[in-house]
VMD Tcl script that builds the backbone (N, CA, C; Angstrom):
set m [mol new atoms 456]
animate dup $m
set s [atomselect $m all]
$s set {name element resname resid chain x y z} {
  {N N MET 1 A 88.544 113.272 71.412}
  {CA C MET 1 A 88.204 111.983 70.859}
  {C C MET 1 A 88.688 110.840 71.758}
  {N N GLU 2 A 89.899 110.998 72.255}
  {CA C GLU 2 A 90.454 109.971 73.133}
  {C C GLU 2 A 89.603 109.827 74.402}
  {N N TYR 3 A 89.099 110.935 74.880}
  {CA C TYR 3 A 88.276 110.908 76.085}
  {C C TYR 3 A 86.990 110.116 75.859}
  {N N PHE 4 A 86.409 110.242 74.680}
  {CA C PHE 4 A 85.198 109.488 74.372}
  {C C PHE 4 A 85.477 107.986 74.314}
  {N N VAL 5 A 86.595 107.620 73.755}
  {CA C VAL 5 A 86.965 106.208 73.672}
  {C C VAL 5 A 87.207 105.657 75.082}
  {N N ILE 6 A 87.942 106.390 75.898}
  {CA C ILE 6 A 88.230 105.960 77.269}
  {C C ILE 6 A 86.938 105.881 78.071}
  {N N MET 7 A 86.090 106.875 77.927}
  {CA C MET 7 A 84.812 106.876 78.647}
  {C C MET 7 A 83.951 105.708 78.191}
  {N N GLY 8 A 83.941 105.398 76.911}
  {CA C GLY 8 A 83.192 104.256 76.400}
  {C C GLY 8 A 83.711 102.939 76.974}
  {N N LEU 9 A 85.025 102.807 77.057}
  {CA C LEU 9 A 85.618 101.599 77.637}
  {C C LEU 9 A 85.261 101.462 79.115}
  {N N ILE 10 A 85.288 102.564 79.842}
  {CA C ILE 10 A 84.944 102.528 81.268}
  {C C ILE 10 A 83.484 102.141 81.454}
  {N N ILE 11 A 82.591 102.727 80.667}
  {CA C ILE 11 A 81.169 102.404 80.768}
  {C C ILE 11 A 80.929 100.951 80.374}
  {N N GLY 12 A 81.587 100.480 79.326}
  {CA C GLY 12 A 81.455 99.086 78.903}
  {C C GLY 12 A 81.934 98.121 79.979}
  {N N ALA 13 A 83.073 98.433 80.601}
  {CA C ALA 13 A 83.600 97.570 81.664}
  {C C ALA 13 A 82.657 97.565 82.868}
  {N N ALA 14 A 82.138 98.738 83.220}
  {CA C ALA 14 A 81.215 98.814 84.357}
  {C C ALA 14 A 79.948 98.009 84.062}
  {N N PHE 15 A 79.439 98.115 82.832}
  {CA C PHE 15 A 78.248 97.345 82.468}
  {C C PHE 15 A 78.541 95.854 82.524}
  {N N PHE 16 A 79.704 95.443 82.031}
  {CA C PHE 16 A 80.096 94.033 82.030}
  {C C PHE 16 A 80.200 93.492 83.459}
  {N N ILE 17 A 80.678 94.302 84.374}
  {CA C ILE 17 A 80.845 93.871 85.762}
  {C C ILE 17 A 79.510 93.851 86.507}
  {N N ILE 18 A 78.677 94.863 86.295}
  {CA C ILE 18 A 77.439 95.012 87.063}
  {C C ILE 18 A 76.292 94.192 86.484}
  {N N ASN 19 A 76.294 93.893 85.204}
  {CA C ASN 19 A 75.184 93.206 84.554}
  {C C ASN 19 A 74.793 91.891 85.237}
  {N N PRO 20 A 75.718 90.994 85.586}
  {CA C PRO 20 A 75.285 89.743 86.250}
  {C C PRO 20 A 74.591 89.983 87.587}
  {N N LEU 21 A 74.928 91.068 88.252}
  {CA C LEU 21 A 74.304 91.363 89.534}
  {C C LEU 21 A 72.856 91.812 89.389}
  {N N LEU 22 A 72.510 92.324 88.233}
  {CA C LEU 22 A 71.168 92.848 88.010}
  {C C LEU 22 A 70.208 91.832 87.415}
  {N N LYS 23 A 70.698 90.655 87.057}
  {CA C LYS 23 A 69.825 89.656 86.445}
  {C C LYS 23 A 68.850 89.109 87.476}
  {N N PRO 24 A 67.572 88.911 87.089}
  {CA C PRO 24 A 66.599 88.327 88.024}
  {C C PRO 24 A 66.936 86.863 88.285}
  {N N GLY 25 A 66.622 86.431 89.509}
  {CA C GLY 25 A 66.859 85.048 89.878}
  {C C GLY 25 A 68.265 84.776 90.359}
  {N N ARG 26 A 69.122 85.772 90.382}
  {CA C ARG 26 A 70.503 85.598 90.810}
  {C C ARG 26 A 70.578 85.179 92.273}
  {N N MET 27 A 69.757 85.798 93.117}
  {CA C MET 27 A 69.798 85.496 94.542}
  {C C MET 27 A 69.283 84.097 94.839}
  {N N GLU 28 A 68.315 83.613 94.057}
  {CA C GLU 28 A 67.804 82.265 94.283}
  {C C GLU 28 A 68.908 81.249 94.073}
  {N N GLY 29 A 69.710 81.438 93.033}
  {CA C GLY 29 A 70.826 80.540 92.776}
  {C C GLY 29 A 71.867 80.621 93.876}
  {N N ALA 30 A 72.101 81.820 94.392}
  {CA C ALA 30 A 73.084 81.991 95.461}
  {C C ALA 30 A 72.619 81.301 96.730}
  {N N VAL 31 A 71.329 81.410 97.031}
  {CA C VAL 31 A 70.793 80.753 98.223}
  {C C VAL 31 A 70.877 79.245 98.067}
  {N N ALA 32 A 70.548 78.735 96.875}
  {CA C ALA 32 A 70.622 77.292 96.636}
  {C C ALA 32 A 72.058 76.810 96.740}
  {N N LEU 33 A 73.003 77.586 96.206}
  {CA C LEU 33 A 74.403 77.212 96.283}
  {C C LEU 33 A 74.875 77.198 97.735}
  {N N GLU 34 A 74.493 78.223 98.496}
  {CA C GLU 34 A 74.877 78.289 99.904}
  {C C GLU 34 A 74.271 77.115 100.676}
  {N N THR 35 A 73.031 76.774 100.386}
  {CA C THR 35 A 72.381 75.644 101.043}
  {C C THR 35 A 73.087 74.340 100.691}
  {N N ASP 36 A 73.458 74.181 99.436}
  {CA C ASP 36 A 74.170 72.971 99.030}
  {C C ASP 36 A 75.519 72.864 99.731}
  {N N GLU 37 A 76.211 73.985 99.890}
  {CA C GLU 37 A 77.495 73.976 100.594}
  {C C GLU 37 A 77.306 73.605 102.062}
  {N N LEU 38 A 76.261 74.144 102.700}
  {CA C LEU 38 A 75.981 73.794 104.089}
  {C C LEU 38 A 75.623 72.320 104.227}
  {N N LEU 39 A 74.835 71.811 103.285}
  {CA C LEU 39 A 74.481 70.391 103.316}
  {C C LEU 39 A 75.727 69.520 103.187}
  {N N ALA 40 A 76.628 69.892 102.298}
  {CA C ALA 40 A 77.860 69.120 102.127}
  {C C ALA 40 A 78.710 69.171 103.393}
  {N N GLU 41 A 78.793 70.350 104.010}
  {CA C GLU 41 A 79.568 70.492 105.247}
  {C C GLU 41 A 78.961 69.656 106.381}
  {N N LEU 42 A 77.645 69.697 106.509}
  {CA C LEU 42 A 76.976 68.901 107.538}
  {C C LEU 42 A 77.145 67.402 107.277}
  {N N ASN 43 A 77.102 67.020 106.010}
  {CA C ASN 43 A 77.289 65.616 105.676}
  {C C ASN 43 A 78.697 65.155 106.048}
  {N N LEU 44 A 79.696 65.995 105.798}
  {CA C LEU 44 A 81.066 65.655 106.190}
  {C C LEU 44 A 81.191 65.524 107.702}
  {N N LYS 45 A 80.545 66.425 108.423}
  {CA C LYS 45 A 80.594 66.368 109.885}
  {C C LYS 45 A 79.921 65.093 110.392}
  {N N LYS 46 A 78.793 64.730 109.785}
  {CA C LYS 46 A 78.083 63.503 110.165}
  {C C LYS 46 A 78.943 62.276 109.889}
  {N N GLU 47 A 79.545 62.224 108.707}
  {CA C GLU 47 A 80.409 61.092 108.356}
  {C C GLU 47 A 81.619 61.027 109.284}
  {N N GLY 48 A 82.120 62.185 109.708}
  {CA C GLY 48 A 83.223 62.218 110.670}
  {C C GLY 48 A 82.816 61.633 112.010}
  {N N ALA 49 A 81.596 61.931 112.434}
  {CA C ALA 49 A 81.090 61.367 113.695}
  {C C ALA 49 A 80.950 59.850 113.572}
  {N N TYR 50 A 80.444 59.375 112.419}
  {CA C TYR 50 A 80.337 57.933 112.199}
  {C C TYR 50 A 81.716 57.270 112.239}
  {N N ALA 51 A 82.676 57.893 111.581}
  {CA C ALA 51 A 84.028 57.336 111.555}
  {C C ALA 51 A 84.624 57.291 112.961}
  {N N THR 52 A 84.355 58.323 113.750}
  {CA C THR 52 A 84.858 58.351 115.122}
  {C C THR 52 A 84.231 57.242 115.959}
  {N N ILE 53 A 82.952 56.990 115.764}
  {CA C ILE 53 A 82.281 55.906 116.498}
  {C C ILE 53 A 82.899 54.558 116.116}
  {N N ARG 54 A 83.179 54.367 114.824}
  {CA C ARG 54 A 83.824 53.116 114.405}
  {C C ARG 54 A 85.216 52.988 115.025}
  {N N GLU 55 A 85.956 54.097 115.090}
  {CA C GLU 55 A 87.272 54.100 115.727}
  {C C GLU 55 A 87.163 53.764 117.209}
  {N N LEU 56 A 86.154 54.306 117.871}
  {CA C LEU 56 A 85.943 54.011 119.286}
  {C C LEU 56 A 85.676 52.520 119.497}
  {N N GLU 57 A 84.864 51.936 118.619}
  {CA C GLU 57 A 84.585 50.502 118.719}
  {C C GLU 57 A 85.860 49.686 118.533}
  {N N PHE 58 A 86.687 50.107 117.581}
  {CA C PHE 58 A 87.958 49.425 117.352}
  {C C PHE 58 A 88.865 49.539 118.578}
  {N N ASP 59 A 88.953 50.747 119.145}
  {CA C ASP 59 A 89.774 50.946 120.336}
  {C C ASP 59 A 89.259 50.133 121.521}
  {N N LEU 60 A 87.954 50.010 121.655}
  {CA C LEU 60 A 87.379 49.199 122.720}
  {C C LEU 60 A 87.760 47.731 122.542}
  {N N ASN 61 A 87.639 47.231 121.321}
  {CA C ASN 61 A 87.984 45.835 121.035}
  {C C ASN 61 A 89.477 45.559 121.214}
  {N N MET 62 A 90.309 46.572 120.989}
  {CA C MET 62 A 91.754 46.417 121.157}
  {C C MET 62 A 92.182 46.581 122.611}
  {N N GLY 63 A 91.270 47.010 123.466}
  {CA C GLY 63 A 91.589 47.185 124.878}
  {C C GLY 63 A 92.221 48.536 125.193}
  {N N LYS 64 A 92.188 49.461 124.266}
  {CA C LYS 64 A 92.769 50.786 124.478}
  {C C LYS 64 A 91.822 51.737 125.193}
  {N N LEU 65 A 90.556 51.349 125.288}
  {CA C LEU 65 A 89.523 52.226 125.821}
  {C C LEU 65 A 88.655 51.430 126.784}
  {N N SER 66 A 88.338 52.026 127.926}
  {CA C SER 66 A 87.473 51.339 128.885}
  {C C SER 66 A 86.025 51.375 128.396}
  {N N LYS 67 A 85.217 50.467 128.912}
  {CA C LYS 67 A 83.807 50.388 128.516}
  {C C LYS 67 A 83.063 51.676 128.862}
  {N N GLU 68 A 83.362 52.253 130.036}
  {CA C GLU 68 A 82.683 53.485 130.465}
  {C C GLU 68 A 83.044 54.651 129.539}
  {N N ASP 69 A 84.334 54.774 129.218}
  {CA C ASP 69 A 84.763 55.846 128.313}
  {C C ASP 69 A 84.138 55.661 126.930}
  {N N TYR 70 A 84.098 54.402 126.487}
  {CA C TYR 70 A 83.492 54.111 125.194}
  {C C TYR 70 A 82.031 54.548 125.165}
  {N N GLU 71 A 81.277 54.182 126.188}
  {CA C GLU 71 A 79.850 54.528 126.234}
  {C C GLU 71 A 79.654 56.041 126.244}
  {N N THR 72 A 80.450 56.738 127.041}
  {CA C THR 72 A 80.338 58.196 127.128}
  {C C THR 72 A 80.629 58.848 125.783}
  {N N LEU 73 A 81.726 58.451 125.163}
  {CA C LEU 73 A 82.112 59.052 123.882}
  {C C LEU 73 A 81.149 58.657 122.759}
  {N N LYS 74 A 80.656 57.432 122.805}
  {CA C LYS 74 A 79.706 56.997 121.773}
  {C C LYS 74 A 78.430 57.826 121.833}
  {N N VAL 75 A 77.933 58.087 123.040}
  {CA C VAL 75 A 76.730 58.909 123.183}
  {C C VAL 75 A 76.995 60.320 122.648}
  {N N GLN 76 A 78.143 60.876 122.978}
  {CA C GLN 76 A 78.487 62.232 122.532}
  {C C GLN 76 A 78.514 62.314 120.999}
  {N N TYR 77 A 79.192 61.370 120.350}
  {CA C TYR 77 A 79.294 61.419 118.893}
  {C C TYR 77 A 77.992 61.013 118.211}
  {N N THR 78 A 77.192 60.188 118.860}
  {CA C THR 78 A 75.883 59.858 118.307}
  {C C THR 78 A 74.991 61.096 118.300}
  {N N TYR 79 A 75.010 61.862 119.400}
  {CA C TYR 79 A 74.236 63.113 119.441}
  {C C TYR 79 A 74.718 64.091 118.374}
  {N N GLU 80 A 76.028 64.145 118.161}
  {CA C GLU 80 A 76.565 65.036 117.128}
  {C C GLU 80 A 76.048 64.630 115.750}
  {N N ALA 81 A 76.050 63.334 115.456}
  {CA C ALA 81 A 75.552 62.850 114.166}
  {C C ALA 81 A 74.057 63.130 114.018}
  {N N VAL 82 A 73.300 62.925 115.093}
  {CA C VAL 82 A 71.858 63.183 115.048}
  {C C VAL 82 A 71.597 64.670 114.816}
  {N N ASP 83 A 72.361 65.538 115.465}
  {CA C ASP 83 A 72.196 66.981 115.248}
  {C C ASP 83 A 72.464 67.345 113.792}
  {N N CYS 84 A 73.482 66.739 113.198}
  {CA C CYS 84 A 73.783 66.998 111.789}
  {C C CYS 84 A 72.639 66.538 110.893}
  {N N ILE 85 A 72.105 65.371 111.189}
  {CA C ILE 85 A 71.008 64.841 110.371}
  {C C ILE 85 A 69.777 65.736 110.487}
  {N N LYS 86 A 69.474 66.200 111.701}
  {CA C LYS 86 A 68.332 67.100 111.883}
  {C C LYS 86 A 68.538 68.404 111.111}
  {N N ALA 87 A 69.753 68.961 111.192}
  {CA C ALA 87 A 70.037 70.209 110.478}
  {C C ALA 87 A 69.943 69.995 108.971}
  {N N MET 88 A 70.416 68.855 108.495}
  {CA C MET 88 A 70.331 68.562 107.062}
  {C C MET 88 A 68.876 68.433 106.620}
  {N N ASP 89 A 68.065 67.759 107.417}
  {CA C ASP 89 A 66.647 67.631 107.083}
  {C C ASP 89 A 65.966 68.988 107.031}
  {N N GLU 90 A 66.288 69.856 107.989}
  {CA C GLU 90 A 65.698 71.197 108.022}
  {C C GLU 90 A 66.116 72.004 106.797}
  {N N LEU 91 A 67.392 71.914 106.416}
  {CA C LEU 91 A 67.861 72.630 105.227}
  {C C LEU 91 A 67.187 72.111 103.964}
  {N N LYS 92 A 67.040 70.796 103.867}
  {CA C LYS 92 A 66.394 70.225 102.687}
  {C C LYS 92 A 64.934 70.655 102.612}
  {N N LYS 93 A 64.270 70.708 103.776}
  {CA C LYS 93 A 62.867 71.128 103.806}
  {C C LYS 93 A 62.751 72.592 103.379}
  {N N ASN 94 A 63.633 73.442 103.886}
  {CA C ASN 94 A 63.570 74.864 103.560}
  {C C ASN 94 A 64.069 75.162 102.156}
  {N N LYS 95 A 64.899 74.289 101.601}
  {CA C LYS 95 A 65.426 74.505 100.252}
  {C C LYS 95 A 64.309 74.442 99.216}
  {N N ASN 96 A 63.323 73.596 99.458}
  {CA C ASN 96 A 62.219 73.424 98.513}
  {C C ASN 96 A 61.101 74.440 98.708}
  {N N ARG 97 A 61.221 75.287 99.721}
  {CA C ARG 97 A 60.200 76.292 100.001}
  {C C ARG 97 A 60.326 77.433 98.980}
  {N N PRO 98 A 59.230 77.915 98.437}
  {CA C PRO 98 A 59.310 79.005 97.462}
  {C C PRO 98 A 59.863 80.280 98.091}
  {N N THR 99 A 60.718 80.978 97.319}
  {CA C THR 99 A 61.351 82.187 97.850}
  {C C THR 99 A 60.732 83.471 97.309}
  {N N ASN 100 A 59.855 83.369 96.340}
  {CA C ASN 100 A 59.288 84.572 95.733}
  {C C ASN 100 A 57.895 84.868 96.280}
  {N N LEU 101 A 57.733 84.768 97.595}
  {CA C LEU 101 A 56.454 85.055 98.222}
  {C C LEU 101 A 56.332 86.550 98.489}
  {N N SER 102 A 55.118 87.025 98.490}
  {CA C SER 102 A 54.899 88.433 98.824}
  {C C SER 102 A 55.038 88.622 100.326}
  {N N ALA 103 A 55.095 89.852 100.759}
  {CA C ALA 103 A 55.237 90.152 102.182}
  {C C ALA 103 A 54.051 89.591 102.972}
  {N N LYS 104 A 52.857 89.695 102.410}
  {CA C LYS 104 A 51.659 89.183 103.082}
  {C C LYS 104 A 51.720 87.659 103.205}
  {N N ASP 105 A 52.179 86.972 102.143}
  {CA C ASP 105 A 52.315 85.515 102.189}
  {C C ASP 105 A 53.342 85.100 103.246}
  {N N LEU 106 A 54.446 85.841 103.325}
  {CA C LEU 106 A 55.469 85.544 104.334}
  {C C LEU 106 A 54.920 85.719 105.744}
  {N N GLU 107 A 54.159 86.780 105.960}
  {CA C GLU 107 A 53.560 87.009 107.277}
  {C C GLU 107 A 52.618 85.868 107.644}
  {N N ASN 108 A 51.805 85.432 106.694}
  {CA C ASN 108 A 50.875 84.325 106.947}
  {C C ASN 108 A 51.622 83.032 107.257}
  {N N GLU 109 A 52.700 82.773 106.528}
  {CA C GLU 109 A 53.474 81.562 106.777}
  {C C GLU 109 A 54.135 81.599 108.149}
  {N N ILE 110 A 54.641 82.747 108.532}
  {CA C ILE 110 A 55.250 82.893 109.859}
  {C C ILE 110 A 54.210 82.665 110.942}
  {N N GLU 111 A 53.030 83.232 110.775}
  {CA C GLU 111 A 51.964 83.055 111.754}
  {C C GLU 111 A 51.549 81.583 111.874}
  {N N ARG 112 A 51.602 80.838 110.770}
  {CA C ARG 112 A 51.265 79.410 110.820}
  {C C ARG 112 A 52.354 78.605 111.521}
  {N N GLU 113 A 53.603 79.019 111.388}
  {CA C GLU 113 A 54.715 78.246 111.951}
  {C C GLU 113 A 54.951 78.526 113.429}
  {N N ILE 114 A 54.546 79.672 113.932}
  {CA C ILE 114 A 54.804 80.027 115.332}
  {C C ILE 114 A 54.200 79.013 116.302}
  {N N PRO 115 A 52.936 78.620 116.179}
  {CA C PRO 115 A 52.405 77.629 117.133}
  {C C PRO 115 A 53.152 76.294 117.089}
  {N N ALA 116 A 53.561 75.864 115.906}
  {CA C ALA 116 A 54.300 74.603 115.796}
  {C C ALA 116 A 55.652 74.710 116.485}
  {N N LEU 117 A 56.327 75.839 116.321}
  {CA C LEU 117 A 57.619 76.031 116.978}
  {C C LEU 117 A 57.468 76.094 118.486}
  {N N ASN 118 A 56.447 76.775 118.956}
  {CA C ASN 118 A 56.217 76.853 120.401}
  {C C ASN 118 A 55.951 75.470 120.984}
  {N N ALA 119 A 55.190 74.665 120.281}
  {CA C ALA 119 A 54.886 73.315 120.757}
  {C C ALA 119 A 56.151 72.457 120.796}
  {N N SER 120 A 57.001 72.576 119.776}
  {CA C SER 120 A 58.219 71.758 119.763}
  {C C SER 120 A 59.196 72.220 120.832}
  {N N GLU 121 A 59.275 73.530 121.104}
  {CA C GLU 121 A 60.160 74.037 122.155}
  {C C GLU 121 A 59.705 73.556 123.530}
  {N N SER 122 A 58.391 73.542 123.776}
  {CA C SER 122 A 57.914 73.078 125.073}
  {C C SER 122 A 58.125 71.574 125.213}
  {N N ALA 123 A 58.025 70.832 124.116}
  {CA C ALA 123 A 58.283 69.391 124.169}
  {C C ALA 123 A 59.759 69.122 124.432}
  {N N GLN 124 A 60.641 69.930 123.840}
  {CA C GLN 124 A 62.072 69.765 124.076}
  {C C GLN 124 A 62.425 70.136 125.497}
  {N N ALA 125 A 61.787 71.146 126.045}
  {CA C ALA 125 A 62.075 71.556 127.415}
  {C C ALA 125 A 61.643 70.472 128.397}
  {N N ALA 126 A 60.608 69.714 128.068}
  {CA C ALA 126 A 60.126 68.673 128.959}
  {C C ALA 126 A 61.067 67.478 128.972}
  {N N GLU 127 A 61.832 67.270 127.901}
  {CA C GLU 127 A 62.748 66.150 127.822}
  {C C GLU 127 A 64.156 66.610 128.154}
  {N N LEU 128 A 64.677 66.135 129.273}
  {CA C LEU 128 A 66.034 66.450 129.677}
  {C C LEU 128 A 66.853 65.171 129.693}
  {N N PHE 129 A 68.112 65.282 129.308}
  {CA C PHE 129 A 68.994 64.131 129.270}
  {C C PHE 129 A 70.304 64.470 129.970}
  {N N CYS 130 A 70.934 63.464 130.555}
  {CA C CYS 130 A 72.227 63.622 131.204}
  {C C CYS 130 A 73.274 63.930 130.137}
  {N N THR 131 A 74.133 64.896 130.432}
  {CA C THR 131 A 75.172 65.263 129.473}
  {C C THR 131 A 76.305 64.246 129.442}
  {N N GLN 132 A 76.401 63.408 130.445}
  {CA C GLN 132 A 77.475 62.424 130.506}
  {C C GLN 132 A 77.092 61.094 129.857}
  {N N CYS 133 A 75.913 60.580 130.212}
  {CA C CYS 133 A 75.562 59.231 129.743}
  {C C CYS 133 A 74.316 59.198 128.863}
  {N N GLY 134 A 73.558 60.277 128.797}
  {CA C GLY 134 A 72.373 60.323 127.947}
  {C C GLY 134 A 71.106 59.797 128.600}
  {N N GLN 135 A 71.137 59.501 129.875}
  {CA C GLN 135 A 69.967 59.008 130.613}
  {C C GLN 135 A 68.887 60.087 130.629}
  {N N LYS 136 A 67.629 59.693 130.434}
  {CA C LYS 136 A 66.526 60.645 130.487}
  {C C LYS 136 A 66.316 61.085 131.932}
  {N N LEU 137 A 66.132 62.396 132.130}
  {CA C LEU 137 A 65.983 62.971 133.466}
  {C C LEU 137 A 64.673 63.722 133.573}
  {N N SER 138 A 64.240 63.928 134.797}
  {CA C SER 138 A 63.093 64.805 135.025}
  {C C SER 138 A 63.637 66.195 135.370}
  {N N ALA 139 A 62.782 67.187 135.340}
  {CA C ALA 139 A 63.221 68.558 135.599}
  {C C ALA 139 A 63.687 68.735 137.039}
  {N N ALA 140 A 63.212 67.913 137.959}
  {CA C ALA 140 A 63.569 68.040 139.365}
  {C C ALA 140 A 64.893 67.357 139.707}
  {N N ASP 141 A 65.415 66.491 138.830}
  {CA C ASP 141 A 66.652 65.772 139.117}
  {C C ASP 141 A 67.845 66.718 139.166}
  {N N ARG 142 A 68.622 66.590 140.227}
  {CA C ARG 142 A 69.858 67.368 140.336}
  {C C ARG 142 A 71.060 66.526 139.967}
  {N N PHE 143 A 70.906 65.187 140.059}
  {CA C PHE 143 A 71.960 64.258 139.713}
  {C C PHE 143 A 71.383 63.156 138.841}
  {N N CYS 144 A 72.208 62.601 137.968}
  {CA C CYS 144 A 71.781 61.516 137.098}
  {C C CYS 144 A 71.686 60.229 137.920}
  {N N SER 145 A 70.589 59.498 137.744}
  {CA C SER 145 A 70.400 58.248 138.489}
  {C C SER 145 A 71.260 57.124 137.924}
  {N N LYS 146 A 71.765 57.263 136.715}
  {CA C LYS 146 A 72.567 56.216 136.115}
  {C C LYS 146 A 74.068 56.382 136.414}
  {N N CYS 147 A 74.592 57.610 136.150}
  {CA C CYS 147 A 76.029 57.802 136.311}
  {C C CYS 147 A 76.389 58.706 137.494}
  {N N GLY 148 A 75.417 59.397 138.073}
  {CA C GLY 148 A 75.676 60.254 139.232}
  {C C GLY 148 A 76.198 61.637 138.913}
  {N N ALA 149 A 76.255 62.005 137.617}
  {CA C ALA 149 A 76.776 63.315 137.245}
  {C C ALA 149 A 75.826 64.415 137.695}
  {N N LYS 150 A 76.412 65.529 138.146}
  {CA C LYS 150 A 75.616 66.672 138.577}
  {C C LYS 150 A 74.990 67.339 137.361}
  {N N GLN 151 A 73.733 67.689 137.461}
  {CA C GLN 151 A 73.019 68.333 136.361}
  {C C GLN 151 A 72.916 69.825 136.595}
  {N N ALA 152 A 72.988 70.574 135.536}
  {CA C ALA 152 A 72.964 72.044 135.639}
  {C C ALA 152 A 71.571 72.558 135.850}
}
mol reanalyze $m
mol bondsrecalc $m
mol representation Tube
mol addrep $m
């Protein structure tokens, strides 16, 4: 008799633990939660870049930072903020995309997105910028015409 009671308790506990994992729609909520956490993290990183730019401006006005150093650091943190904003936009766009598509629908969507991705990659490859000052460069440039930095 005791064995039946113990076995019943074990089965009940296992059901209580496993039941939430078997509910439909559980993964959609997890993906949305993960996306929201990533958005919050990216937003904090973006706000940190903004705060750093404001600090740089303050240091420049106080005479603690040279104009050249200010320009270099401002470009670096501006690019960081822009990257965060782009990533946030991409996450927001993908967050609203339906997740319960069939395999055939997913294949069709991938086939539609491939040409757009290829076009954007070739456009990005055509645009080169100096890593030091942000000056636009051509593919043949070995040195930046603005700051003279060697390009990779």
